[in-house]
Each structure stands twice: as C-alpha cells, then as structure tokens.
C-alpha atoms as a printed R data frame, in Angstrom:
    type eleno elety resid chain resno       x       y       z
1   ATOM     1    CA   MET     A     1 -21.043  17.571   5.372
2   ATOM     2    CA   LYS     A     2 -17.887  19.622   4.319
3   ATOM     3    CA   ILE     A     3 -14.687  17.557   4.411
4   ATOM     4    CA   LEU     A     4 -11.146  18.877   4.117
5   ATOM     5    CA   LEU     A     5  -8.951  15.886   2.960
6   ATOM     6    CA   GLN     A     6  -5.247  16.448   3.345
7   ATOM     7    CA   SER     A     7  -2.959  14.186   1.217
8   ATOM     8    CA   THR     A     8   0.671  15.460   0.781
9   ATOM     9    CA   LEU     A     9   0.937  13.472  -2.309
10  ATOM    10    CA   PHE     A    10  -1.951  13.439  -4.875
11  ATOM    11    CA   HIS     A    11  -2.912  13.031  -8.606
12  ATOM    12    CA   PRO     A    12  -1.043  13.520 -11.022
13  ATOM    13    CA   SER     A    13   1.457  11.592  -8.768
14  ATOM    14    CA   VAL     A    14   1.188   7.852  -8.872
15  ATOM    15    CA   GLY     A    15   1.208   5.667  -5.728
16  ATOM    16    CA   GLY     A    16  -0.815   3.988  -2.977
17  ATOM    17    CA   ILE     A    17  -1.502   7.213  -0.956
18  ATOM    18    CA   GLU     A    18  -2.483   9.109  -4.215
19  ATOM    19    CA   THR     A    19  -4.862   6.233  -5.368
20  ATOM    20    CA   VAL     A    20  -6.494   6.137  -1.832
21  ATOM    21    CA   SER     A    21  -7.000   9.859  -1.482
22  ATOM    22    CA   LYS     A    22  -8.464  10.069  -4.932
23  ATOM    23    CA   CYS     A    23 -10.882   7.297  -4.283
24  ATOM    24    CA   LEU     A    24 -11.963   9.135  -0.918
25  ATOM    25    CA   ALA     A    25 -12.505  12.470  -2.517
26  ATOM    26    CA   GLU     A    26 -14.498  10.980  -5.463
27  ATOM    27    CA   ASN     A    27 -16.786   9.070  -3.261
28  ATOM    28    CA   TYR     A    28 -17.062  11.610  -0.427
29  ATOM    29    CA   VAL     A    29 -18.816  13.731  -3.158
30  ATOM    30    CA   ARG     A    30 -20.881  11.004  -4.744
31  ATOM    31    CA   LEU     A    31 -22.384  10.201  -1.094
32  ATOM    32    CA   GLY     A    32 -23.471  13.781  -1.075
33  ATOM    33    CA   ASN     A    33 -20.760  15.819   0.803
34  ATOM    34    CA   GLU     A    34 -18.605  18.628  -0.238
35  ATOM    35    CA   CYS     A    35 -14.934  17.830  -0.396
36  ATOM    36    CA   THR     A    36 -11.752  19.725  -0.760
37  ATOM    37    CA   VAL     A    37  -8.310  18.333  -1.042
38  ATOM    38    CA   ILE     A    38  -5.128  19.953   0.156
39  ATOM    39    CA   THR     A    39  -1.920  18.821  -1.278
40  ATOM    40    CA   ARG     A    40   1.594  19.712  -2.239
41  ATOM    41    CA   THR     A    41   1.654  17.898  -5.469
42  ATOM    42    CA   ALA     A    42   1.550  20.402  -8.398
43  ATOM    43    CA   ALA     A    43  -0.852  19.780 -11.367
44  ATOM    44    CA   LEU     A    44   0.427  19.186 -14.990
45  ATOM    45    CA   GLU     A    45  -2.877  20.540 -16.229
46  ATOM    46    CA   PRO     A    46  -6.053  22.377 -15.101
47  ATOM    47    CA   ASP     A    47  -8.020  20.268 -12.442
48  ATOM    48    CA   ARG     A    48 -11.511  19.361 -13.558
49  ATOM    49    CA   GLU     A    49 -12.505  17.022 -10.733
50  ATOM    50    CA   ILE     A    50 -15.972  16.620  -8.997
51  ATOM    51    CA   TYR     A    51 -14.199  17.939  -5.769
52  ATOM    52    CA   ASN     A    52 -12.012  20.944  -5.172
53  ATOM    53    CA   ILE     A    53  -8.213  20.668  -5.216
54  ATOM    54    CA   CYS     A    54  -6.160  23.294  -3.267
55  ATOM    55    CA   ARG     A    55  -2.491  22.731  -4.178
56  ATOM    56    CA   ASN     A    56   0.299  24.123  -2.170
57  ATOM    57    CA   PRO     A    57  -1.873  26.825  -0.203
58  ATOM    58    CA   GLY     A    58  -0.437  29.518   1.723
59  ATOM    59    CA   LYS     A    59  -0.847  29.923   5.456
60  ATOM    60    CA   ASP     A    60  -3.982  32.123   5.228
61  ATOM    61    CA   GLU     A    61  -5.535  30.021   2.793
62  ATOM    62    CA   LYS     A    62  -5.124  26.845   5.009
63  ATOM    63    CA   LYS     A    63  -6.537  28.717   7.897
64  ATOM    64    CA   GLU     A    64  -9.452  29.793   5.940
65  ATOM    65    CA   LEU     A    65 -10.120  26.198   4.492
66  ATOM    66    CA   VAL     A    66  -9.813  24.742   8.037
67  ATOM    67    CA   GLN     A    67 -12.343  27.141   9.421
68  ATOM    68    CA   ASN     A    68 -14.764  26.643   6.558
69  ATOM    69    CA   HIS     A    69 -15.091  22.779   6.690
70  ATOM    70    CA   ASP     A    70 -16.782  20.623   9.098
71  ATOM    71    CA   ILE     A    71 -14.196  17.878   9.602
72  ATOM    72    CA   ILE     A    72 -10.453  17.508   8.743
73  ATOM    73    CA   HIS     A    73  -9.306  14.223   7.348
74  ATOM    74    CA   CYS     A    74  -5.466  13.708   7.271
75  ATOM    75    CA   ASN     A    75  -4.523  10.676   4.909
76  ATOM    76    CA   GLY     A    76  -0.869   9.948   5.896
77  ATOM    77    CA   ALA     A    77   1.673  10.937   8.476
78  ATOM    78    CA   SER     A    78   1.734  14.725   7.649
79  ATOM    79    CA   LEU     A    79   1.173  17.130  10.676
80  ATOM    80    CA   GLU     A    80   0.357  19.892   8.160
81  ATOM    81    CA   LEU     A    81  -3.273  20.613   9.343
82  ATOM    82    CA   VAL     A    82  -3.389  18.736  12.806
83  ATOM    83    CA   PHE     A    83  -2.341  21.710  15.071
84  ATOM    84    CA   LEU     A    84  -4.148  24.305  12.888
85  ATOM    85    CA   ALA     A    85  -7.436  22.162  13.216
86  ATOM    86    CA   LYS     A    86  -6.958  21.634  16.799
87  ATOM    87    CA   LYS     A    87  -6.590  25.405  17.151
88  ATOM    88    CA   TYR     A    88  -9.965  26.134  15.711
89  ATOM    89    CA   SER     A    89 -11.735  23.142  17.410
90  ATOM    90    CA   LYS     A    90 -12.265  21.199  14.362
91  ATOM    91    CA   PRO     A    91 -12.621  17.379  14.563
92  ATOM    92    CA   ILE     A    92  -9.481  15.698  13.180
93  ATOM    93    CA   ILE     A    93  -9.362  12.288  11.759
94  ATOM    94    CA   TRP     A    94  -5.735  10.951  11.126
95  ATOM    95    CA   THR     A    95  -5.207   7.931   9.080
96  ATOM    96    CA   HIS     A    96  -2.070   6.026   9.314
97  ATOM    97    CA   ALA     A    97  -0.772   3.966   6.342
98  ATOM    98    CA   GLY     A    98   2.705   3.438   7.754
99  ATOM    99    CA   TYR     A    99   4.770   3.408  10.692
100 ATOM   100    CA   GLN     A   100   5.797   6.879  11.075
101 ATOM   101    CA   LEU     A   101   4.840   7.159  14.892
102 ATOM   102    CA   VAL     A   102   6.961   4.394  16.028
103 ATOM   103    CA   CYS     A   103  10.223   4.606  13.865
104 ATOM   104    CA   ILE     A   104  12.267   7.326  12.260
105 ATOM   105    CA   ASP     A   105  12.273   5.763   8.640
106 ATOM   106    CA   GLY     A   106   8.644   5.267   8.788
107 ATOM   107    CA   LEU     A   107   9.021   1.949   7.386
108 ATOM   108    CA   GLY     A   108  10.736  -0.552   9.519
109 ATOM   109    CA   TRP     A   109  13.163  -0.743   6.744
110 ATOM   110    CA   TYR     A   110  16.297   1.251   5.959
111 ATOM   111    CA   GLU     A   111  18.821   0.966   2.928
112 ATOM   112    CA   GLY     A   112  17.831  -2.699   2.163
113 ATOM   113    CA   ASN     A   113  17.552  -4.187   5.531
114 ATOM   114    CA   PRO     A   114  14.807  -4.305   8.354
115 ATOM   115    CA   SER     A   115  15.000  -1.480  11.027
116 ATOM   116    CA   PRO     A   116  13.445  -1.350  14.504
117 ATOM   117    CA   LEU     A   117   9.821  -0.434  14.857
118 ATOM   118    CA   ARG     A   118  10.106   0.982  18.237
119 ATOM   119    CA   PRO     A   119  11.007   4.722  18.966
120 ATOM   120    CA   LEU     A   120  13.934   4.421  21.262
121 ATOM   121    CA   GLN     A   121  15.507   1.312  19.363
122 ATOM   122    CA   SER     A   122  14.867   3.235  15.986
123 ATOM   123    CA   TYR     A   123  16.476   6.303  17.404
124 ATOM   124    CA   LEU     A   124  19.723   4.208  18.431
125 ATOM   125    CA   PHE     A   125  19.806   2.356  15.151
126 ATOM   126    CA   HIS     A   126  19.698   5.573  13.177
127 ATOM   127    CA   CYS     A   127  22.415   7.270  15.423
128 ATOM   128    CA   LYS     A   128  24.652   4.424  14.126
129 ATOM   129    CA   GLN     A   129  23.337   4.746  10.669
130 ATOM   130    CA   GLN     A   130  23.070   8.534  10.171
131 ATOM   131    CA   GLY     A   131  24.974  10.021  12.983
132 ATOM   132    CA   PHE     A   132  23.716  11.533  16.185
133 ATOM   133    CA   ALA     A   133  22.825  15.065  14.947
134 ATOM   134    CA   ARG     A   134  20.620  13.666  12.227
135 ATOM   135    CA   ALA     A   135  18.884  11.024  14.302
136 ATOM   136    CA   SER     A   136  18.215  13.552  16.913
137 ATOM   137    CA   ILE     A   137  16.365  15.809  14.572
138 ATOM   138    CA   GLU     A   138  14.310  12.865  13.142
139 ATOM   139    CA   ILE     A   139  13.371  11.504  16.604
140 ATOM   140    CA   ALA     A   140  12.134  15.175  17.567
141 ATOM   141    CA   LYS     A   141   9.789  14.943  14.721
142 ATOM   142    CA   LEU     A   142   8.694  11.559  15.665
143 ATOM   143    CA   ALA     A   143   8.037  12.974  19.098
144 ATOM   144    CA   LEU     A   144   5.827  15.562  17.685
145 ATOM   145    CA   ARG     A   145   3.968  13.181  15.756
146 ATOM   146    CA   ILE     A   146   3.309  10.931  18.941
147 ATOM   147    CA   LEU     A   147   1.999  14.268  20.613
148 ATOM   148    CA   ALA     A   148  -0.370  15.047  17.892
149 ATOM   149    CA   SER     A   149  -1.650  11.346  17.856
150 ATOM   150    CA   HIS     A   150  -2.861  12.280  21.327
151 ATOM   151    CA   LEU     A   151  -4.617  15.481  20.124
152 ATOM   152    CA   VAL     A   152  -6.558  14.217  17.154
153 ATOM   153    CA   THR     A   153 -10.133  13.283  17.503
154 ATOM   154    CA   LYS     A   154  -9.649   9.679  16.016
155 ATOM   155    CA   ASN     A   155  -6.643   7.633  14.830
156 ATOM   156    CA   VAL     A   156  -7.407   5.174  11.907
157 ATOM   157    CA   ALA     A   157  -4.946   2.426  11.213
158 ATOM   158    CA   ILE     A   158  -5.419   0.890   7.575
159 ATOM   159    CA   THR     A   159  -5.038  -2.786   8.968
160 ATOM   160    CA   LYS     A   160  -5.293  -4.656  12.071
161 ATOM   161    CA   TRP     A   161  -1.437  -5.319  11.507
162 ATOM   162    CA   VAL     A   162  -0.643  -1.474  11.528
163 ATOM   163    CA   ALA     A   163  -2.692  -1.119  14.713
164 ATOM   164    CA   MET     A   164  -0.865  -3.856  16.334
165 ATOM   165    CA   ARG     A   165   2.573  -2.457  15.346
166 ATOM   166    CA   GLN     A   166   1.579   1.056  16.092
167 ATOM   167    CA   PRO     A   167  -0.664   1.071  19.003
168 ATOM   168    CA   LEU     A   168  -2.101   4.775  19.235
169 ATOM   169    CA   PRO     A   169  -4.761   6.249  21.547
170 ATOM   170    CA   ASN     A   170  -8.365   6.258  20.548
171 ATOM   171    CA   GLN     A   171  -7.653   4.187  17.373
172 ATOM   172    CA   THR     A   172 -10.003   2.291  15.134
173 ATOM   173    CA   VAL     A   173  -9.323   0.153  11.933
174 ATOM   174    CA   ILE     A   174 -10.650   1.143   8.442
175 ATOM   175    CA   TYR     A   175  -9.151  -0.657   5.486
176 ATOM   176    CA   ASN     A   176  -8.087   1.609   2.628
177 ATOM   177    CA   PRO     A   177 -10.615   1.818  -0.289
178 ATOM   178    CA   PHE     A   178  -9.141   0.770  -3.550
179 ATOM   179    CA   PRO     A   179 -10.993   0.982  -6.948
180 ATOM   180    CA   LEU     A   180 -10.778  -2.614  -7.748
181 ATOM   181    CA   SER     A   181 -13.485  -2.617 -10.443
182 ATOM   182    CA   GLN     A   182 -10.955  -1.803 -13.172
183 ATOM   183    CA   PHE     A   183  -9.171  -5.259 -12.428
184 ATOM   184    CA   SER     A   184 -12.495  -7.246 -12.080
185 ATOM   185    CA   CYS     A   185 -12.877 -10.376 -14.158
186 ATOM   186    CA   ARG     A   186 -14.091 -14.073 -13.625
187 ATOM   187    CA   MET     A   187 -12.228 -16.124 -11.188
188 ATOM   188    CA   GLY     A   188 -10.292 -18.986 -12.541
189 ATOM   189    CA   GLU     A   189 -11.267 -17.957 -16.274
190 ATOM   190    CA   ALA     A   190  -9.902 -20.631 -18.346
191 ATOM   191    CA   GLU     A   191  -7.130 -19.524 -20.767
192 ATOM   192    CA   GLU     A   192  -3.637 -19.944 -21.813
193 ATOM   193    CA   TYR     A   193  -1.186 -17.687 -19.764
194 ATOM   194    CA   GLU     A   194   2.056 -16.609 -21.322
195 ATOM   195    CA   PHE     A   195   3.589 -16.527 -17.632
196 ATOM   196    CA   ASP     A   196   2.751 -18.525 -14.884
197 ATOM   197    CA   PHE     A   197   4.474 -16.282 -12.223
198 ATOM   198    CA   PHE     A   198   4.581 -12.456 -12.142
199 ATOM   199    CA   PHE     A   199   5.283  -9.638 -10.046
200 ATOM   200    CA   LEU     A   200   3.634  -6.146 -10.005
201 ATOM   201    CA   GLY     A   201   5.096  -3.085  -8.163
202 ATOM   202    CA   ARG     A   202   7.805  -0.858  -7.471
203 ATOM   203    CA   LEU     A   203  11.201  -2.192  -7.888
204 ATOM   204    CA   VAL     A   204  12.892  -1.144  -4.637
205 ATOM   205    CA   SER     A   205  14.588  -3.378  -1.929
206 ATOM   206    CA   GLU     A   206  11.773  -3.836   0.365
207 ATOM   207    CA   LYS     A   207   9.284  -5.497  -2.176
208 ATOM   208    CA   GLY     A   208  11.453  -8.297  -2.135
209 ATOM   209    CA   VAL     A   209  11.963  -9.194  -5.876
210 ATOM   210    CA   GLY     A   210  15.403 -10.465  -5.187
211 ATOM   211    CA   THR     A   211  13.606 -13.150  -2.974
212 ATOM   212    CA   LEU     A   212  11.383 -14.085  -5.913
213 ATOM   213    CA   LEU     A   213  14.337 -14.284  -8.372
214 ATOM   214    CA   LYS     A   214  16.210 -16.607  -5.974
215 ATOM   215    CA   ALA     A   215  13.111 -18.597  -5.712
216 ATOM   216    CA   PHE     A   216  12.306 -18.855  -9.373
217 ATOM   217    CA   HIS     A   217  16.023 -19.931  -9.802
218 ATOM   218    CA   LEU     A   218  15.502 -22.723  -7.574
219 ATOM   219    CA   PHE     A   219  11.972 -23.547  -9.132
220 ATOM   220    CA   LEU     A   220  13.874 -23.718 -12.488
221 ATOM   221    CA   GLN     A   221  16.330 -26.158 -11.017
222 ATOM   222    CA   GLU     A   222  13.756 -28.579  -9.818
223 ATOM   223    CA   ASN     A   223  11.752 -28.273 -13.031
224 ATOM   224    CA   PRO     A   224  14.363 -28.597 -15.660
225 ATOM   225    CA   THR     A   225  11.896 -29.026 -18.620
226 ATOM   226    CA   TYR     A   226   9.929 -25.769 -17.505
227 ATOM   227    CA   ASN     A   227   9.851 -23.432 -20.502
228 ATOM   228    CA   LYS     A   228   7.995 -20.356 -19.397
229 ATOM   229    CA   LYS     A   229   9.565 -17.077 -18.220
230 ATOM   230    CA   LEU     A   230   9.022 -14.895 -15.033
231 ATOM   231    CA   LEU     A   231   7.360 -11.550 -15.627
232 ATOM   232    CA   ILE     A   232   8.294  -8.536 -13.801
233 ATOM   233    CA   ILE     A   233   6.056  -5.495 -14.085
234 ATOM   234    CA   GLY     A   234   7.275  -1.970 -12.668
235 ATOM   235    CA   ASN     A   235  10.245   0.205 -12.265
236 ATOM   236    CA   GLY     A   236  12.468   1.639  -9.518
237 ATOM   237    CA   ASN     A   237  15.931   2.100  -8.130
238 ATOM   238    CA   TRP     A   238  16.500  -1.483  -7.543
239 ATOM   239    CA   LEU     A   239  16.340  -2.371 -11.389
240 ATOM   240    CA   SER     A   240  19.849  -2.477 -11.839
241 ATOM   241    CA   LYS     A   241  20.409  -4.676  -8.714
242 ATOM   242    CA   LEU     A   242  17.818  -7.127  -9.925
243 ATOM   243    CA   ILE     A   243  19.359  -7.464 -13.393
244 ATOM   244    CA   GLN     A   244  22.620  -8.068 -11.679
245 ATOM   245    CA   ILE     A   245  20.937 -10.878  -9.528
246 ATOM   246    CA   CYS     A   246  19.482 -12.519 -12.681
247 ATOM   247    CA   HIS     A   247  23.162 -12.512 -14.173
248 ATOM   248    CA   GLU     A   248  24.534 -13.927 -11.053
249 ATOM   249    CA   LEU     A   249  21.957 -16.753 -11.089
250 ATOM   250    CA   SER     A   250  22.326 -17.399 -14.873
251 ATOM   251    CA   ILE     A   251  18.426 -16.696 -15.407
252 ATOM   252    CA   THR     A   252  18.754 -13.612 -17.327
253 ATOM   253    CA   GLU     A   253  17.054 -15.213 -20.369
254 ATOM   254    CA   LYS     A   254  14.233 -16.560 -18.148
255 ATOM   255    CA   VAL     A   255  13.218 -13.034 -16.869
256 ATOM   256    CA   VAL     A   256  11.137 -10.454 -18.673
257 ATOM   257    CA   PHE     A   257  11.266  -6.964 -17.255
258 ATOM   258    CA   ALA     A   258   8.142  -5.074 -18.649
259 ATOM   259    CA   GLY     A   259   8.935  -1.780 -16.942
260 ATOM   260    CA   LYS     A   260   6.445   0.594 -15.534
261 ATOM   261    CA   GLN     A   261   2.806   0.143 -17.036
262 ATOM   262    CA   THR     A   262  -0.098   2.026 -16.357
263 ATOM   263    CA   GLY     A   263  -3.907   2.192 -17.624
264 ATOM   264    CA   SER     A   264  -4.963  -0.319 -20.329
265 ATOM   265    CA   GLU     A   265  -1.306  -1.311 -21.094
266 ATOM   266    CA   LEU     A   266  -0.975  -2.363 -17.381
267 ATOM   267    CA   LEU     A   267  -4.143  -4.594 -17.681
268 ATOM   268    CA   LYS     A   268  -2.799  -6.136 -20.819
269 ATOM   269    CA   TRP     A   269   0.285  -7.195 -19.101
270 ATOM   270    CA   VAL     A   270  -1.636  -8.534 -15.938
271 ATOM   271    CA   LYS     A   271  -3.872 -10.518 -18.113
272 ATOM   272    CA   LYS     A   272  -0.592 -12.407 -19.355
273 ATOM   273    CA   GLY     A   273   0.120 -13.888 -15.945
274 ATOM   274    CA   LYS     A   274  -1.694 -16.622 -14.010
275 ATOM   275    CA   ILE     A   275  -0.068 -16.431 -10.427
276 ATOM   276    CA   SER     A   276   0.851 -13.259  -8.655
277 ATOM   277    CA   ILE     A   277   3.680 -13.176  -6.291
278 ATOM   278    CA   ILE     A   278   3.950 -10.317  -3.970
279 ATOM   279    CA   PRO     A   279   7.107 -11.148  -1.833
280 ATOM   280    CA   SER     A   280   7.790  -8.063   0.187
281 ATOM   281    CA   GLU     A   281  10.571  -8.424   2.709
282 ATOM   282    CA   TRP     A   282   9.388  -5.614   4.801
283 ATOM   283    CA   GLU     A   283   5.949  -5.505   6.707
284 ATOM   284    CA   GLU     A   284   3.650  -4.140   4.207
285 ATOM   285    CA   PRO     A   285   1.043  -1.858   6.031
286 ATOM   286    CA   MET     A   286  -1.821  -3.101   3.814
287 ATOM   287    CA   GLY     A   287  -1.862  -4.818   0.384
288 ATOM   288    CA   GLY     A   288  -3.828  -2.925  -2.193
289 ATOM   289    CA   VAL     A   289  -2.065  -4.706  -5.071
290 ATOM   290    CA   ALA     A   290  -2.846  -8.136  -3.506
291 ATOM   291    CA   LEU     A   291  -6.624  -7.149  -3.581
292 ATOM   292    CA   GLU     A   292  -6.205  -5.784  -7.216
293 ATOM   293    CA   MET     A   293  -4.748  -9.125  -8.338
294 ATOM   294    CA   LEU     A   294  -7.439 -11.175  -6.606
295 ATOM   295    CA   ALA     A   295 -10.036  -8.905  -8.442
296 ATOM   296    CA   ALA     A   296  -8.065  -9.732 -11.643
297 ATOM   297    CA   GLY     A   297  -8.999 -13.279 -11.220
298 ATOM   298    CA   LYS     A   298  -5.282 -14.240 -10.312
299 ATOM   299    CA   LEU     A   299  -3.838 -16.694  -7.847
300 ATOM   300    CA   VAL     A   300  -1.889 -15.012  -5.242
301 ATOM   301    CA   ILE     A   301   1.201 -15.662  -3.118
302 ATOM   302    CA   VAL     A   302   2.232 -13.174  -0.612
303 ATOM   303    CA   SER     A   303   4.680 -12.651   2.339
304 ATOM   304    CA   GLU     A   304   2.948 -13.580   5.681
305 ATOM   305    CA   ASN     A   305   4.172 -10.663   8.053
306 ATOM   306    CA   GLY     A   306   2.369  -7.403   7.479
307 ATOM   307    CA   GLY     A   307  -0.874  -6.461   5.884
308 ATOM   308    CA   LEU     A   308  -0.750  -8.603   2.785
309 ATOM   309    CA   SER     A   309  -1.721 -11.666   4.422
310 ATOM   310    CA   GLU     A   310  -4.587  -9.920   6.418
311 ATOM   311    CA   CYS     A   311  -6.093  -8.710   3.095
312 ATOM   312    CA   ILE     A   312  -5.896 -12.070   1.116
313 ATOM   313    CA   GLY     A   313  -7.155 -14.197   4.027
314 ATOM   314    CA   ASN     A   314  -7.948 -17.646   2.953
315 ATOM   315    CA   ALA     A   315  -8.038 -16.661  -0.772
316 ATOM   316    CA   GLY     A   316  -4.128 -16.803  -1.200
317 ATOM   317    CA   ILE     A   317  -1.152 -18.518   0.033
318 ATOM   318    CA   THR     A   318   1.533 -16.982   2.216
319 ATOM   319    CA   PHE     A   319   5.206 -17.641   3.013
320 ATOM   320    CA   PRO     A   320   7.766 -16.243   5.567
321 ATOM   321    CA   ASN     A   321   9.205 -12.921   4.543
322 ATOM   322    CA   GLY     A   322  12.359 -13.181   2.831
323 ATOM   323    CA   ASN     A   323  12.431 -17.070   2.472
324 ATOM   324    CA   PHE     A   324  12.993 -17.805  -0.966
325 ATOM   325    CA   VAL     A   325  13.261 -21.495  -0.460
326 ATOM   326    CA   ALA     A   326   9.770 -21.483   1.216
327 ATOM   327    CA   LEU     A   327   8.534 -19.353  -1.507
328 ATOM   328    CA   LYS     A   328   9.788 -21.878  -4.200
329 ATOM   329    CA   GLU     A   329   7.813 -24.592  -2.524
330 ATOM   330    CA   LYS     A   330   4.777 -22.398  -2.415
331 ATOM   331    CA   MET     A   331   5.180 -21.778  -6.306
332 ATOM   332    CA   ASN     A   332   5.384 -25.503  -6.965
333 ATOM   333    CA   LEU     A   333   2.325 -26.115  -4.692
334 ATOM   334    CA   VAL     A   334   0.056 -23.547  -6.260
335 ATOM   335    CA   LEU     A   335   1.286 -24.293  -9.891
336 ATOM   336    CA   HIS     A   336   0.677 -28.036  -9.677
337 ATOM   337    CA   SER     A   337  -2.412 -28.417  -7.456
338 ATOM   338    CA   ALA     A   338  -5.710 -27.981  -9.407
339 ATOM   339    CA   GLU     A   339  -7.562 -28.664  -6.226
340 ATOM   340    CA   LEU     A   340  -5.844 -25.822  -4.427
341 ATOM   341    CA   GLN     A   341  -6.361 -23.431  -7.284
342 ATOM   342    CA   THR     A   342 -10.154 -23.992  -7.366
343 ATOM   343    CA   GLU     A   343 -10.241 -23.643  -3.704
344 ATOM   344    CA   LEU     A   344  -8.512 -20.304  -3.738
345 ATOM   345    CA   PHE     A   345 -10.622 -19.168  -6.629
346 ATOM   346    CA   ASN     A   346 -13.622 -19.964  -4.897
347 ATOM   347    CA   ALA     A   347 -12.475 -17.934  -1.660
348 ATOM   348    CA   ALA     A   348 -11.744 -14.764  -3.525
349 ATOM   349    CA   PRO     A   349 -15.229 -13.237  -3.967
350 ATOM   350    CA   ALA     A   350 -16.066 -13.288  -0.306
351 ATOM   351    CA   GLN     A   351 -12.786 -11.897   0.667
352 ATOM   352    CA   LEU     A   352 -13.034  -9.202  -2.005
353 ATOM   353    CA   ALA     A   353 -16.472  -8.280  -0.609
354 ATOM   354    CA   ASN     A   354 -14.597  -7.336   2.592
355 ATOM   355    CA   PHE     A   355 -12.903  -4.449   0.602
356 ATOM   356    CA   GLN     A   356 -15.437  -2.835  -1.636
357 ATOM   357    CA   GLU     A   357 -14.470   0.503  -1.857
358 ATOM   358    CA   MET     A   358 -17.874   2.318  -1.377
359 ATOM   359    CA   ASN     A   359 -18.244   0.167   1.990
360 ATOM   360    CA   LYS     A   360 -14.890   1.383   2.998
361 ATOM   361    CA   VAL     A   361 -15.786   5.200   2.391
362 ATOM   362    CA   LEU     A   362 -19.087   4.740   4.026
363 ATOM   363    CA   GLU     A   363 -17.205   3.664   7.284
364 ATOM   364    CA   TYR     A   364 -15.468   6.962   7.204
365 ATOM   365    CA   ILE     A   365 -18.801   8.777   6.597
366 ATOM   366    CA   THR     A   366 -20.193   7.028   9.449
367 ATOM   367    CA   LEU     A   367 -17.226   7.897  11.650
368 ATOM   368    CA   PHE     A   368 -17.531  11.621  10.788
369 ATOM   369    CA   SER     A   369 -21.270  11.770  11.308
370 ATOM   370    CA   ASN     A   370 -20.873  10.233  14.669
371 ATOM   371    CA   ILE     A   371 -18.169  12.475  15.712
372 ATOM   372    CA   LEU     A   372 -20.203  15.486  14.585
373 ATOM   373    CA   ASN     A   373 -23.227  14.477  16.219
374 ATOM   374    CA   GLU     A   374 -21.655  13.840  19.732
C-alpha cells in the first residue's frame, strides 16, 4: 500500500516524535509498502532514505500527495492533512502522543507547574495565565482538533494512560515503536559502574530533575560515606535552574552535568551508569527512554503517574510524581537490595518483548489493511 506519513517534526531534528516517525517510515518500506513523509522540518543535506520525504510542500503538492496515497497517517496533533484527506475520502489514522485534545498547552503542564487536563478547566486556567484573548484563540484551536477527532477514520493513543486521559471516539492503543536494538545488552551484566544513579533526557521543568537532585541530597545525608556522584545527561532551558538547585543544596561537587550526547558518545555515557532515574513530574504520555534504559540493561526507577510506569511494568520501580522523599527511599532500596535487582533484571526481557519495534509497526499495517479492506 502507499502510506502518506505526516510528521511536523522530523529528522534531522532530534526528539521523540522524530525518532518514532523515522522508525515508522523505515519499517513501512521494509515491510513492502511505499511511504512518503510530509514534514515542516528543513533538511541540512540531501535526503538519501529508503522512503520519500517532502519538506514544506505547497498547497497543490499536498493535494496531489493525498490523492496519490492509499492511507494517511498523521503522527502528532497537527491538523495539516486531516481535512484535506477527508475532502478526498482518504482513510485517516491520527496518532496522539500528548494531550492536545483536552488542554490548551497540550501537556498538562505550564511554566513549571501542572495544568488542567480538561478543556473548560484548561481554558479558565489559561485565561488567568495568558489573558482572555490569547486563551480564546487557543481554545478555538482545541475545539477544531476535537472536531477533527470525530472525522478521522481511527484515533490511536500511544498508551492506555493517554487513552484514559484523552478519551476520543473510535480510539485504539498502539505503543510507539522505538529502535531499542542500539541500546541492547545483557541484563545485569557484571561490571564496575562509575555512577550508581543517572538521568538521561531534556533538562526542562516537567522532567523532574529538580526532584532527583533533592532526593540525591537526602540520599547523601543518609549515606555519609557514599563517594559516587550523580550523572545528568542532557541539555535544556532548565540547566541554569538545576545548577542553582545544586548550589542551594551544597551538592555541586557531587553532580556531573555531561551535556547533550548523541550516537556512540551517548552509549558510552549510558554505560557508565547503573540505575536510570526518570523522575518526570508531569504525566509522560509514554516512556521511550525508560524502554531504552531497560534495553541497555539498566535498573530503572520512574514516576508512577503517566505512561512511564505502563512501559516498565514489573521490570522497574515507581514513586509518586514529584515526591523526592519517596524517590530517595526507592534509590536506597534498589541500590542495596541484590534480590530486588535480580528480580528486576529477570523481568526486563519479557517486558521489552511487548515493545519490539517491528511488532508495533505491524500493528499499524494490520490496522491500515483492515480499514482498506472494509
């Protein structure tokens, strides 16, 4: 079949949506289909992929692409192709990786704090935060997205959590495919780790690194002879704030900020750590990094509300979002219990089997085929 995949952000941009869309496009073609990606992301050099990429197409070009493909897959909250595909009676699959159909900010998080995940409450909240005029424009956009969700052939939530928080008509759940093989290694492989605890991700308010720093501070107080440092891998607009928190807690010398890492350098840094902590304060829609860390043979501690806990299942440990005291207790528990470590390592392979990338892509292909054969 001929699949038109819409992804507002795409390679060479780096992020979760970009990774998933690239994985989908590659595997659509490997499974014997044709695929064209529509994106607004500009190229840094000529594209040489096994699928076609159309960057910033004009109105006529988009019309032609929609007409010449069998099915339209919109990965993300964009409306770019929804109404055009409807006009030409093309089946539309709309994948939702966030909360853009229940709140104005799309996250349930605004300027460092939780925000409502219901349309009316979100509107009233943002009237106070951004003013009536701005909030009214944004709620109109949200209303348009809600209308579109009733017009598409199928809505897809990337986790059961997203489906629960954002109940849409005619919706199913398909977990995002992630290329986990690049991280794969033997579970519990015996080796010396430079860092017992580490974080990998964007340094932004909702990722909860401040919670981790406060938990680590308490951990050091309870373990005065502990001589290892905390590793933070990543970059973002919260970096200066996190450095300030380290200074206020007097742990500056006990935290290593490694900055943004990619490719082989990222793998080298990940290998240095034993226990991956993903302390998001907001409700993460899924948890690709948690799966990557499981695949890398790491012990994993994540916040419980959101898709992270759904992804790790019984192969990881959870704590209440934002509760640094509880996180400190889990850090102590996982680090000092060999029995628990063995239990978690043994559970990881079965949990990862639920998220094999080709199986997830095949779920989409099966969905597409069933729709086209109806």
